[in-house]
Backbone as CSV, one residue per row, in Angstrom:
resi,resn,N_x,N_y,N_z,CA_x,CA_y,CA_z,C_x,C_y,C_z
1,MET,12.966,-16.204,-4.334,11.098,-17.075,-3.436,10.955,-16.483,-5.234
2,VAL,10.330,-17.859,-5.539,9.621,-18.208,-6.337,7.957,-18.507,-6.155
3,VAL,7.409,-18.075,-7.311,5.532,-18.416,-7.362,4.949,-18.599,-8.217
4,LYS,4.118,-19.150,-8.217,3.346,-19.488,-9.652,2.719,-18.444,-10.214
5,GLN,2.408,-17.435,-11.241,1.529,-16.583,-11.819,0.955,-17.060,-12.277
6,ARG,-0.421,-17.040,-12.654,-1.529,-17.280,-13.322,-2.032,-16.197,-14.632
7,GLU,-1.524,-16.292,-15.755,-1.887,-15.247,-16.799,-2.474,-15.391,-18.047
8,GLY,-3.994,-15.451,-18.093,-4.994,-16.000,-19.040,-5.029,-17.018,-18.900
9,HIS,-4.648,-18.309,-20.318,-4.705,-19.502,-20.426,-3.410,-20.018,-19.418
10,LYS,-2.014,-18.668,-19.372,-0.591,-19.630,-18.989,-0.918,-19.839,-17.917
11,ASP,0.466,-20.693,-17.252,1.123,-20.946,-16.006,2.525,-20.240,-16.007
12,LEU,2.463,-19.468,-15.357,3.606,-18.536,-15.271,4.672,-17.965,-13.973
13,ILE,6.129,-18.850,-14.028,6.393,-18.661,-13.137,6.899,-17.048,-12.581
14,LEU,6.688,-16.736,-11.260,7.248,-15.087,-11.103,8.160,-15.530,-9.927
15,ASP,9.686,-15.335,-10.108,10.222,-15.158,-9.126,10.679,-14.104,-8.523
16,LEU,10.520,-13.688,-7.601,10.770,-12.707,-6.570,12.539,-12.154,-6.918
17,ASP,12.802,-13.522,-6.609,14.822,-13.138,-7.038,14.721,-12.052,-7.687
18,LYS,13.745,-11.847,-8.955,14.182,-10.910,-10.146,13.709,-9.569,-10.126
19,LEU,13.411,-9.521,-9.042,12.393,-8.069,-9.173,13.369,-6.930,-9.277
20,PRO,13.494,-5.860,-9.512,14.726,-4.884,-9.584,14.815,-4.625,-7.829
21,LEU,14.209,-4.896,-6.975,13.868,-4.778,-5.463,15.742,-4.923,-4.858
22,GLY,16.353,-4.541,-4.514,17.457,-4.991,-3.789,18.421,-5.052,-4.864
23,LYS,18.108,-4.638,-5.805,19.695,-4.582,-7.050,20.176,-3.488,-7.882
24,ARG,21.343,-3.707,-7.864,22.132,-2.241,-7.973,21.616,-1.591,-9.436
25,THR,21.343,-0.708,-9.609,20.753,-0.542,-10.759,20.731,0.802,-11.653
26,THR,21.321,0.953,-12.851,21.081,1.883,-13.673,20.041,3.046,-13.891
27,TYR,20.380,4.396,-13.234,19.178,5.038,-13.928,18.666,4.639,-15.555
28,PRO,17.936,4.596,-15.494,17.680,5.010,-17.644,17.713,6.647,-17.894
29,GLN,18.032,6.510,-18.884,18.522,7.880,-19.202,17.128,8.479,-20.488
30,LYS,16.456,7.263,-20.604,15.648,7.626,-22.152,14.376,7.024,-21.295
31,TYR,12.937,7.063,-21.580,11.733,7.134,-21.662,12.034,4.856,-21.965
32,ASP,10.845,5.112,-20.806,11.703,3.180,-20.800,10.123,2.673,-20.072
33,PRO,8.371,2.604,-20.357,7.714,1.615,-19.833,7.775,0.496,-19.460
34,SER,8.413,-0.411,-20.232,8.871,-1.844,-20.267,9.371,-1.637,-18.779
35,LEU,9.799,-0.962,-18.313,10.442,-0.764,-16.332,9.513,-1.160,-15.525
36,LEU,8.164,-1.154,-16.053,6.826,-1.588,-14.787,7.091,-2.781,-14.726
37,VAL,6.939,-3.340,-13.655,6.617,-4.550,-12.944,5.378,-5.023,-12.420
38,GLY,3.928,-5.792,-12.787,3.115,-5.771,-11.858,2.892,-7.530,-11.475
39,ILE,3.115,-7.043,-10.313,3.207,-8.382,-9.664,1.551,-9.319,-9.077
40,SER,1.055,-10.630,-9.561,-0.075,-11.109,-9.173,-0.994,-11.617,-7.531
41,ARG,-1.832,-10.683,-7.675,-2.561,-10.478,-6.601,-2.907,-12.001,-6.139
42,GLU,-3.275,-12.291,-6.690,-3.464,-13.954,-6.523,-2.502,-14.234,-5.733
43,GLU,-1.339,-14.242,-6.192,-0.386,-15.345,-5.607,0.482,-14.833,-4.454
44,SER,0.033,-13.517,-4.118,0.184,-12.601,-3.036,-0.030,-13.351,-1.809
45,ARG,-1.508,-13.314,-1.995,-2.795,-13.608,-1.217,-2.658,-15.037,-1.036
46,THR,-2.452,-15.962,-1.964,-2.203,-17.727,-1.409,-1.014,-17.342,-0.565
47,ARG,-0.356,-16.777,-0.765,1.107,-17.210,0.190,0.463,-16.628,1.933
48,SER,-0.025,-15.352,1.438,-0.553,-14.768,3.009,-1.651,-15.525,3.639
49,GLY,-1.929,-16.393,3.131,-3.243,-17.035,3.670,-4.511,-15.976,3.726
50,ILE,-5.041,-15.366,2.614,-5.645,-14.503,2.519,-6.848,-15.345,0.889
51,TYR,-7.840,-15.070,1.126,-9.173,-15.867,0.063,-9.889,-14.719,0.330
52,ILE,-10.171,-14.465,-0.783,-11.249,-13.187,-0.992,-12.760,-13.682,-1.171
53,GLN,-12.763,-15.066,-1.766,-14.651,-15.634,-1.418,-14.676,-15.631,0.113
54,ASP,-13.605,-16.043,0.726,-14.094,-16.138,2.343,-14.005,-14.147,3.133
55,ASN,-13.249,-13.697,2.616,-12.996,-12.470,3.251,-13.236,-11.030,2.446
56,PRO,-14.479,-11.336,1.860,-14.655,-10.138,0.903,-14.488,-8.585,1.694
57,PHE,-13.744,-7.458,0.436,-13.585,-6.248,1.120,-13.648,-5.372,-0.332
58,TYR,-13.613,-4.171,0.068,-13.276,-3.412,-0.924,-12.053,-2.581,-0.704
59,GLY,-11.410,-1.758,-1.769,-9.628,-0.797,-1.362,-9.512,-0.235,-2.370
60,LEU,-8.173,0.272,-2.372,-7.472,0.686,-3.289,-6.062,0.917,-2.477
61,ASP,-5.408,1.442,-3.618,-3.698,0.635,-3.317,-3.406,2.141,-4.001
62,SER,-3.172,3.495,-2.762,-2.703,4.481,-3.411,-1.392,4.894,-3.196
63,TRP,-0.788,5.632,-4.582,0.489,5.695,-4.219,0.748,7.161,-4.645
64,THR,1.977,7.757,-3.969,2.350,8.892,-4.334,3.941,8.985,-4.110
65,ALA,3.868,9.766,-5.468,5.298,10.045,-5.648,5.545,11.419,-5.789
66,TYR,7.004,11.799,-4.676,7.101,13.395,-4.697,8.119,13.467,-5.213
67,GLU,8.815,12.771,-6.135,9.902,13.259,-6.936,9.640,13.385,-8.869
68,LEU,8.565,13.411,-9.255,8.186,13.351,-10.924,8.843,14.729,-11.133
69,SER,9.279,14.198,-12.163,10.140,15.610,-12.551,9.988,14.895,-14.618
70,TRP,10.100,16.222,-15.474,9.835,15.618,-16.882,10.245,17.374,-17.192
71,LEU,9.916,17.363,-18.616,10.584,18.556,-19.403,9.389,19.408,-20.206
72,ASP,9.688,20.196,-20.628,8.451,20.608,-21.063,9.198,20.793,-22.513
73,HIS,7.960,21.581,-23.382,7.893,21.790,-24.460,8.897,22.494,-25.043
74,GLU,9.949,23.259,-24.328,11.149,23.732,-24.508,12.597,23.677,-23.828
75,GLY,12.217,21.976,-23.080,13.351,21.495,-22.458,13.607,21.726,-21.223
76,ILE,12.700,22.713,-20.448,12.447,23.977,-19.241,12.068,22.266,-18.117
77,PRO,12.911,21.817,-17.230,12.431,20.735,-16.209,11.522,21.304,-15.250
78,LYS,10.613,20.497,-15.413,9.515,20.840,-14.517,8.987,19.947,-13.226
79,ASN,8.684,20.103,-11.962,8.827,19.118,-11.383,7.332,18.962,-10.266
80,GLY,6.312,17.947,-10.016,5.416,17.835,-9.249,5.076,16.592,-8.423
81,VAL,3.750,16.320,-7.780,3.776,15.401,-6.933,2.692,14.613,-7.702
82,LEU,2.585,13.433,-7.937,2.005,12.206,-8.883,1.309,11.447,-7.741
83,TYR,-0.260,11.544,-8.019,-0.945,10.554,-7.066,-1.619,9.493,-8.084
84,ALA,-1.690,8.297,-7.999,-1.901,7.487,-8.737,-2.553,6.227,-7.750
85,ALA,-3.464,5.789,-7.960,-4.291,5.118,-7.402,-5.357,4.084,-8.176
86,TYR,-5.854,2.247,-7.551,-6.135,1.677,-8.352,-6.962,0.445,-7.422
87,GLU,-8.130,0.223,-7.588,-8.959,-0.999,-6.384,-7.859,-2.056,-6.655
88,SER,-8.384,-2.611,-5.102,-7.887,-3.581,-5.098,-8.048,-4.960,-5.487
89,SER,-8.875,-4.877,-6.580,-9.638,-6.395,-7.253,-8.870,-6.123,-8.406
90,THR,-7.639,-5.533,-8.923,-7.122,-5.655,-9.652,-6.315,-7.133,-10.102
91,GLN,-6.181,-7.455,-10.871,-5.448,-8.739,-11.085,-3.743,-8.460,-10.653
92,LYS,-3.091,-7.460,-11.106,-1.821,-7.376,-10.171,-1.740,-5.569,-9.369
93,PHE,-0.735,-5.703,-8.988,-0.072,-4.627,-8.311,1.052,-4.210,-8.887
94,ILE,1.472,-2.570,-8.302,2.938,-2.227,-9.475,3.884,-3.124,-8.356
95,GLU,5.361,-3.232,-8.462,6.160,-3.499,-7.728,6.902,-2.207,-7.594
96,SER,6.984,-1.627,-6.411,7.558,-0.024,-5.823,9.185,0.370,-6.773
97,LYS,9.829,-0.418,-6.917,10.658,-0.346,-6.897,10.978,0.295,-8.600
98,SER,10.196,-0.961,-9.747,10.127,-0.752,-11.272,8.852,1.260,-11.473
99,LEU,8.199,1.271,-10.251,7.645,2.220,-10.334,8.663,3.782,-10.454
100,LYS,9.668,3.426,-9.340,10.462,4.654,-9.428,11.388,4.272,-10.583
101,LEU,12.095,3.112,-10.890,12.608,3.384,-12.371,11.993,3.638,-13.574
102,TYR,10.600,3.353,-13.458,9.974,4.228,-14.673,9.428,5.911,-14.353
103,LEU,9.707,6.133,-13.505,9.328,7.683,-13.401,10.483,8.057,-13.465
104,ASN,12.200,8.100,-13.520,12.927,8.538,-13.286,13.106,8.450,-15.146
105,SER,12.693,7.487,-15.782,12.993,7.288,-17.318,12.073,8.309,-17.629
106,ILE,11.285,9.196,-17.019,10.519,10.388,-17.750,11.062,11.292,-17.729
107,ASN,12.146,11.672,-17.035,12.959,13.120,-16.396,13.795,13.821,-17.846
108,ASN,14.248,13.220,-18.542,14.742,13.930,-19.477,13.661,13.701,-21.088
109,LYS,12.484,13.464,-20.834,11.505,13.621,-22.113,10.420,14.559,-22.592
110,LYS,10.625,14.932,-23.045,9.408,16.427,-23.540,8.179,16.122,-23.892
111,PHE,7.378,17.224,-22.736,5.981,16.801,-23.736,5.256,17.755,-23.926
112,GLY,4.469,18.078,-24.609,3.737,19.209,-25.238,2.836,20.053,-24.279
113,THR,2.396,19.129,-23.629,0.644,19.654,-22.662,1.191,18.674,-21.223
114,HIS,0.340,19.590,-19.910,0.248,18.718,-18.870,0.070,17.559,-19.527
115,GLU,-1.606,17.835,-20.231,-2.163,16.638,-20.405,-1.864,15.505,-21.078
116,ASP,-0.611,15.651,-21.964,0.319,14.873,-22.141,1.157,13.866,-21.947
117,LEU,1.223,14.538,-20.547,2.105,13.629,-19.565,1.137,12.895,-19.082
118,LEU,-0.062,13.194,-17.919,-1.379,12.683,-17.320,-1.293,11.295,-18.419
119,THR,-1.843,11.585,-19.273,-1.745,10.543,-20.257,-1.317,9.405,-20.503
120,LEU,0.329,9.866,-20.989,1.203,8.538,-20.999,1.320,8.362,-19.812
121,ILE,1.865,8.584,-18.198,1.375,8.191,-17.057,-0.077,6.841,-17.150
122,LYS,-0.728,7.569,-16.982,-2.113,6.800,-16.896,-1.999,6.160,-17.736
123,ASN,-1.685,5.509,-19.085,-1.794,4.868,-20.205,-0.641,3.263,-19.245
124,ASP,0.508,4.349,-19.267,1.656,2.988,-18.982,1.153,2.488,-17.730
125,LEU,0.824,3.307,-16.481,0.041,1.899,-15.708,-0.865,1.385,-15.696
126,GLN,-1.738,1.928,-16.464,-3.056,0.699,-16.577,-2.779,-0.809,-17.661
127,GLN,-1.443,-0.219,-18.456,-0.801,-1.277,-18.560,-0.101,-2.541,-18.532
128,CYS,0.113,-1.919,-17.190,1.338,-2.730,-16.298,0.248,-3.854,-15.678
129,ILE,-0.776,-3.291,-15.082,-1.475,-3.836,-13.878,-2.936,-4.094,-15.151
130,SER,-3.122,-3.960,-16.180,-4.670,-4.386,-16.827,-5.954,-3.713,-16.344
131,SER,-5.438,-2.660,-16.073,-6.903,-2.164,-15.418,-6.731,-1.123,-14.899
132,GLU,-7.812,0.052,-14.786,-8.300,1.190,-14.716,-7.690,2.231,-13.344
133,VAL,-6.323,2.960,-13.995,-5.858,3.718,-12.833,-6.328,5.473,-12.789
134,ASP,-6.339,6.285,-11.652,-6.826,7.086,-11.769,-5.936,8.025,-10.944
135,ILE,-4.820,9.283,-11.683,-3.839,9.709,-11.811,-4.203,11.036,-11.954
136,GLU,-3.362,11.758,-10.503,-3.236,12.791,-10.837,-2.254,13.861,-10.024
137,ILE,-1.177,15.097,-10.891,-0.551,15.757,-10.590,-0.649,17.279,-10.116
138,ARG,0.140,16.994,-8.522,-0.269,18.375,-7.792,1.131,18.757,-7.824
139,ASN,1.179,20.797,-7.674,2.297,20.972,-7.657,2.701,20.896,-5.676
140,ASN,1.602,20.621,-5.030,2.539,20.687,-3.578,1.301,19.205,-2.998
141,PRO,1.848,18.085,-2.156,1.650,17.727,-1.140,-0.380,17.837,-0.401
142,LYS,-0.608,17.023,-0.922,-2.024,16.933,0.833,-1.808,17.135,2.104
143,LYS,-2.877,17.875,2.311,-2.977,17.970,3.911,-2.584,16.530,4.243
144,PHE,-1.815,17.084,5.954,-1.714,15.374,6.851,-3.181,15.095,7.410
145,ILE,-3.369,13.866,7.909,-4.389,13.410,8.795,-4.589,14.031,9.829
146,LYS,-5.285,14.269,10.307,-5.505,14.641,12.433,-5.719,13.281,13.067
147,GLY,-4.837,14.384,13.500,-4.498,13.079,14.740,-5.714,12.193,15.554
148,ASN,-5.572,10.839,15.982,-6.782,10.297,16.743,-6.159,9.452,17.973
149,LYS,-6.884,8.709,18.394,-6.145,7.650,19.248,-5.287,6.878,18.674
150,SER,-4.390,6.250,19.794,-2.916,6.241,19.282,-3.162,4.862,20.472
151,VAL,-2.648,3.135,19.862,-2.502,2.274,20.914,-0.901,2.237,21.283
152,ASP,0.223,3.609,20.830,1.437,3.405,20.970,1.561,3.620,22.049
153,LEU,0.158,4.171,23.031,0.492,5.146,24.486,0.399,4.284,25.310
154,LEU,-0.487,2.719,25.161,-0.229,2.014,26.287,0.981,2.302,27.369
155,THR,0.538,1.897,28.474,2.102,1.691,29.108,1.471,0.067,30.171
156,GLY,2.891,-0.395,30.452,2.683,-1.580,31.013,3.303,-2.627,29.880
157,SER,3.723,-3.936,30.464,4.378,-5.111,29.587,2.682,-5.396,28.195
158,LEU,3.383,-5.594,27.148,2.567,-6.495,26.367,2.083,-7.632,26.866
159,GLU,3.095,-8.486,27.663,3.107,-10.044,27.793,1.939,-9.831,28.895
160,SER,0.896,-8.805,29.111,-0.307,-9.040,30.149,-0.993,-9.329,29.351
161,ALA,-1.361,-9.047,27.997,-2.473,-9.394,27.188,-2.075,-10.963,26.751
162,LYS,-2.878,-12.077,27.418,-2.404,-12.996,27.137,-3.822,-13.969,26.121
163,GLU,-3.416,-14.984,25.606,-4.003,-15.592,24.349,-5.567,-15.635,25.293
164,GLU,-5.644,-16.010,25.982,-7.177,-16.369,26.337,-7.639,-15.344,26.352
165,ASP,-7.495,-13.861,26.483,-8.354,-13.001,26.845,-8.997,-12.607,25.535
166,PRO,-10.455,-12.012,25.824,-10.930,-11.976,24.751,-10.494,-10.688,23.649
167,TRP,-10.494,-10.487,22.581,-10.699,-9.727,21.849,-11.314,-7.855,21.695
168,VAL,-12.602,-8.643,22.159,-13.458,-7.353,22.503,-14.671,-7.566,23.979
169,ASN,-15.138,-6.585,23.783,-15.952,-6.207,25.368,-16.807,-5.976,24.487
170,SER,-17.997,-6.188,25.639,-19.495,-6.025,25.417,-20.248,-4.554,24.860
171,ASN,-19.429,-3.341,24.940,-19.343,-1.969,24.820,-19.410,-2.052,23.129
172,LYS,-20.323,-1.564,22.562,-20.385,-1.116,21.066,-20.019,0.404,21.067
173,ILE,-19.062,0.475,20.378,-18.529,2.209,19.835,-17.967,2.237,18.553
174,THR,-17.796,3.153,18.139,-17.317,3.887,16.558,-16.198,4.847,16.664
175,GLU,-15.360,4.265,16.772,-14.122,4.901,17.041,-12.924,4.626,16.006
176,GLU,-11.835,5.380,15.946,-10.700,5.591,14.843,-9.255,5.275,15.925
177,ILE,-8.512,4.251,15.322,-7.522,4.422,16.194,-6.706,4.006,15.578
178,SER,-4.537,4.260,16.312,-4.022,3.884,15.265,-2.684,3.523,15.718
179,CYS,-1.805,2.782,14.917,-0.573,2.544,15.521,0.698,3.153,14.575
180,ASP,1.727,3.941,15.412,2.325,4.713,14.551,3.617,3.624,14.282
181,VAL,4.027,2.562,15.551,5.516,1.688,15.423,5.759,0.381,14.470
182,PHE,4.336,0.667,13.687,4.384,-0.469,13.161,5.538,-0.869,12.153
183,ARG,5.966,-2.056,11.950,6.810,-2.252,10.792,6.490,-4.083,10.140
184,SER,6.945,-3.944,9.330,7.110,-5.002,8.352,8.564,-5.131,7.461
185,LEU,8.541,-6.512,7.104,10.092,-6.709,6.363,9.727,-6.822,4.818
186,CYS,10.609,-6.221,3.764,10.084,-6.573,2.797,10.707,-7.896,2.217
187,PRO,9.828,-8.364,1.518,9.891,-9.635,1.082,10.945,-10.138,0.482
188,VAL,11.672,-8.883,-0.445,12.712,-9.263,-1.185,13.645,-8.951,-0.384
189,THR,14.166,-7.995,0.064,15.564,-7.455,0.611,15.347,-7.664,2.040
190,GLY,14.198,-8.142,2.648,14.420,-8.172,4.260,14.552,-6.754,5.582
191,GLN,14.577,-5.973,4.258,15.014,-4.136,4.635,13.487,-3.550,5.350
192,PRO,13.463,-3.237,6.806,12.479,-2.637,7.316,11.390,-1.895,6.480
193,ASP,10.516,-1.955,6.521,8.607,-0.622,6.278,8.596,-0.695,7.130
194,TRP,8.384,0.835,7.274,7.530,1.480,8.693,6.153,2.078,8.414
195,ALA,5.507,1.579,8.927,3.967,3.221,8.596,3.169,2.901,9.925
196,THR,2.303,3.854,9.452,0.890,4.098,11.046,-0.107,3.122,10.131
197,ILE,-0.604,2.431,11.158,-1.969,1.710,10.773,-3.320,2.393,10.884
198,ARG,-4.180,2.825,10.362,-5.556,3.357,11.017,-6.345,2.234,10.891
199,ILE,-6.710,1.900,11.833,-7.864,1.348,12.134,-9.538,1.736,12.308
200,ASN,-10.308,2.528,11.644,-11.990,2.488,11.866,-12.707,1.690,11.548
201,TYR,-13.367,1.613,12.752,-14.669,-0.080,13.180,-15.578,0.698,13.969
202,SER,-16.761,0.213,13.730,-17.767,0.221,14.507,-18.499,-1.082,15.296
203,GLY,-18.857,-1.267,15.967,-18.857,-2.985,17.087,-18.288,-3.329,18.412
204,LYS,-17.883,-4.015,18.749,-17.483,-4.325,20.025,-16.263,-3.253,20.201
205,HIS,-16.023,-3.194,21.189,-14.871,-2.638,21.478,-14.123,-3.036,21.629
206,ILE,-12.153,-3.048,20.362,-11.509,-3.715,20.900,-10.561,-4.181,21.877
207,ASN,-10.390,-4.651,22.257,-8.962,-4.828,23.368,-7.832,-4.055,22.809
208,TYR,-7.235,-2.803,23.539,-6.449,-2.017,22.574,-5.028,-3.531,22.987
209,ARG,-4.471,-3.363,24.006,-3.274,-4.415,24.241,-3.672,-5.655,23.164
210,LYS,-4.251,-5.891,23.044,-4.191,-6.833,22.088,-3.949,-6.687,20.394
211,LEU,-4.730,-5.697,20.808,-4.826,-5.071,18.917,-2.832,-4.777,19.048
212,LEU,-2.411,-3.941,19.876,-0.975,-3.656,19.594,0.168,-4.700,19.840
213,LYS,0.149,-5.673,20.773,0.588,-7.095,20.055,0.572,-7.950,19.046
214,TYR,-0.856,-7.665,18.422,-0.844,-8.339,17.508,-0.155,-7.597,15.894
215,LEU,-0.151,-6.131,16.023,0.207,-5.376,14.996,1.472,-5.328,15.340
216,LEU,2.190,-5.930,15.932,3.736,-5.652,16.295,4.455,-7.275,15.873
217,SER,3.402,-7.841,16.104,4.093,-9.512,15.451,4.379,-9.313,14.185
218,TYR,3.701,-8.614,13.487,4.553,-8.171,11.928,5.644,-7.427,11.912
219,ARG,6.412,-7.294,13.020,7.786,-6.640,13.318,8.795,-7.559,12.131
220,ASN,8.579,-8.872,12.491,9.704,-9.347,11.495,9.333,-10.384,10.129
221,MET,8.127,-10.019,10.047,7.314,-10.659,8.750,7.471,-10.236,7.622
222,GLN,7.974,-10.733,6.951,8.230,-10.722,5.028,6.848,-10.543,4.515
223,ALA,6.662,-9.298,4.217,5.372,-9.516,3.048,5.096,-8.074,2.663
224,PHE,4.478,-8.058,0.985,3.987,-7.095,1.061,3.469,-6.070,1.681
225,HIS,3.086,-4.593,1.662,2.666,-3.656,2.003,0.977,-3.795,1.787
226,GLU,0.598,-4.574,0.545,-0.688,-4.802,0.397,-1.062,-6.057,1.255
227,GLU,-0.006,-7.203,1.252,0.241,-8.278,1.693,-0.811,-7.918,3.510
228,CYS,0.458,-6.803,3.629,0.130,-6.828,5.374,-1.312,-6.036,5.569
229,VAL,-1.324,-5.051,4.942,-2.966,-4.439,5.233,-4.384,-5.822,4.719
230,GLU,-4.062,-6.271,3.813,-5.272,-6.978,3.737,-5.521,-8.413,5.102
231,LYS,-3.793,-8.590,5.096,-3.800,-9.734,6.612,-4.819,-8.981,8.139
232,ILE,-4.132,-7.317,8.150,-5.176,-7.239,9.552,-6.319,-7.195,8.634
233,PHE,-6.435,-6.765,8.072,-8.080,-6.405,8.056,-8.613,-7.986,7.931
234,VAL,-8.124,-8.706,7.258,-8.812,-10.458,7.384,-8.702,-10.831,9.098
235,ASP,-7.209,-10.455,9.892,-7.615,-11.135,10.862,-8.365,-10.401,12.025
236,ILE,-8.843,-8.957,11.998,-9.182,-7.967,13.093,-10.988,-8.082,12.156
237,LYS,-11.296,-8.938,11.151,-12.614,-8.842,11.088,-13.357,-10.565,11.562
238,GLU,-12.337,-10.982,11.671,-12.424,-12.754,11.969,-12.447,-12.549,13.892
239,PHE,-11.721,-11.883,14.369,-11.204,-12.047,15.784,-12.421,-11.150,16.728
240,CYS,-12.625,-10.096,15.959,-13.597,-9.188,16.411,-14.965,-9.350,15.344
241,GLU,-15.051,-9.523,14.311,-16.693,-9.229,13.899,-17.064,-8.224,14.086
242,PRO,-16.829,-7.114,13.691,-17.010,-5.718,13.949,-17.816,-5.172,12.676
243,ASP,-19.045,-4.388,12.787,-19.819,-4.372,12.178,-19.866,-3.719,10.677
244,ASP,-18.542,-2.785,10.707,-17.958,-2.698,9.701,-16.322,-2.086,10.003
245,LEU,-15.720,-2.060,8.929,-14.244,-2.069,9.325,-13.451,-1.135,7.943
246,THR,-12.684,-0.351,8.789,-11.441,0.317,7.234,-10.414,0.251,7.951
247,VAL,-9.003,-0.725,7.222,-7.601,-0.489,7.689,-7.187,-0.045,6.327
248,THR,-6.239,0.959,6.994,-5.414,1.666,5.959,-4.254,2.067,6.560
249,ALA,-2.832,1.661,5.812,-1.764,2.112,6.309,-1.325,2.845,5.203
250,ASN,-0.254,3.586,6.030,0.547,4.641,5.316,1.918,4.213,6.191
251,TYR,2.632,3.822,4.533,3.632,3.536,4.891,4.580,4.730,4.735
252,MET,5.681,4.336,5.220,6.977,5.890,4.847,7.719,5.976,3.684
253,ARG,8.125,6.984,2.956,8.259,6.716,1.811,9.235,6.089,1.597
254,ARG,9.821,5.429,0.583,11.199,5.060,0.010,11.401,5.223,-1.502
255,GLY,12.706,6.155,-1.394,13.059,6.308,-3.052,11.983,7.284,-3.370
256,GLY,11.613,8.140,-2.084,10.980,9.477,-3.146,8.847,9.270,-3.226
257,ILE,9.146,7.662,-3.060,7.457,6.912,-3.302,7.259,6.255,-2.101
258,GLU,5.752,6.681,-1.823,5.092,5.624,-0.721,4.070,5.397,-1.029
259,LEU,3.261,4.003,-0.256,2.528,3.612,-0.984,1.214,3.408,0.082
260,ASN,0.046,3.893,-0.026,-0.895,4.003,1.585,-2.516,2.710,0.772
261,PRO,-1.697,1.639,1.315,-3.102,0.698,0.706,-4.375,0.851,2.351
262,LEU,-5.156,0.429,1.150,-7.184,0.903,2.121,-7.381,-0.299,1.943
263,ARG,-8.416,-0.574,2.844,-9.371,-2.499,2.985,-10.345,-1.804,3.651
264,SER,-11.537,-2.071,2.720,-13.049,-1.425,3.804,-13.842,-2.671,3.729
265,SER,-14.545,-2.830,4.627,-15.802,-3.857,4.355,-17.230,-2.483,3.642
266,ILE,-16.724,-0.850,3.660,-17.696,-0.223,3.529,-17.295,-0.154,1.825
267,LYS,-18.259,-0.542,0.887,-18.575,-0.072,-0.694,-17.785,0.798,-0.781
268,GLU,-18.948,2.058,-0.767,-18.537,3.797,-0.791,-17.567,4.162,-0.044
269,PHE,-16.171,3.662,0.730,-15.048,3.638,1.608,-14.912,5.459,0.896
270,ASN,-14.186,6.029,1.897,-13.380,7.834,1.407,-12.535,7.244,0.724
271,LYS,-12.501,7.511,-0.305,-11.054,7.059,-1.249,-9.720,8.449,-1.130
272,GLU,-10.479,9.662,-0.532,-9.081,10.931,-0.083,-8.425,9.864,0.994
273,ILE,-7.283,9.569,0.256,-5.844,9.598,1.333,-4.805,10.676,1.760
274,LEU,-4.476,10.761,2.424,-4.198,11.705,3.053,-2.975,11.594,3.628
275,ARG,-1.801,12.455,4.270,0.047,11.979,4.648,-0.152,12.027,6.395
276,GLU,-0.028,11.361,6.930,-0.114,10.841,8.383,1.883,12.504,8.440
277,ILE,1.779,12.932,9.663,2.552,13.799,9.840,3.805,13.325,9.529
278,LYS,4.730,11.984,9.585,5.304,11.183,9.672,6.479,11.339,8.378
279,GLN,5.059,11.778,7.020,5.477,11.292,5.718,5.773,12.230,5.264
């Protein structure tokens, strides 16, 4: 798959078939920041039919890498959990397998201090996406999200949700609902990506059956995680016209790394992304 990527005053061709995703890879033995690959958000959004000027939102892409490992100044291995996040307004986002390869390249590198490790990773990720990145290294993962109302528990055929049925009723409500059986496909390999979708909103009550049927329509759609969340946000905003809306996807980890994109109509949204129990 080939798309055009605009960078500065040049038009570059970004060939998704040349990404490290889906290819046999030799894992690096030496530190190599050039392994990181950034993908143009503009081209990604254009492909998904998302136009920011028509559908403004705030958000972030939050990464968790459970297999971070490095050497201390004496050559003794150390492990940690890396949290990295950057705003959805960045010009580029990180390609997932390139992040895994990059982090593996750090496995045999010595660091004098913990701060040296933080500084190196932060600088490399910022260089990749040309924007600010917040990072944290913890000894243990964050807590799990508390359970909420799941539309997966609906009974009966989804065929009863007809196209002409309204998306909302007149009752005003503030609630958080989720879908634990969401699936989309990798745009490069076609492999399934599983996630829990969380929708926080205030406004007219959403028709759960129509929402579930809509979310399951992604089951055979090929798109990056970021594209899926932005498309869901834009569509729910259009269909339901909520007063405020936040959509979060907690994707199952792959290769020891999980991505949790969030998009919101609220400028001061909660930036703490916790784990789903399945993660």
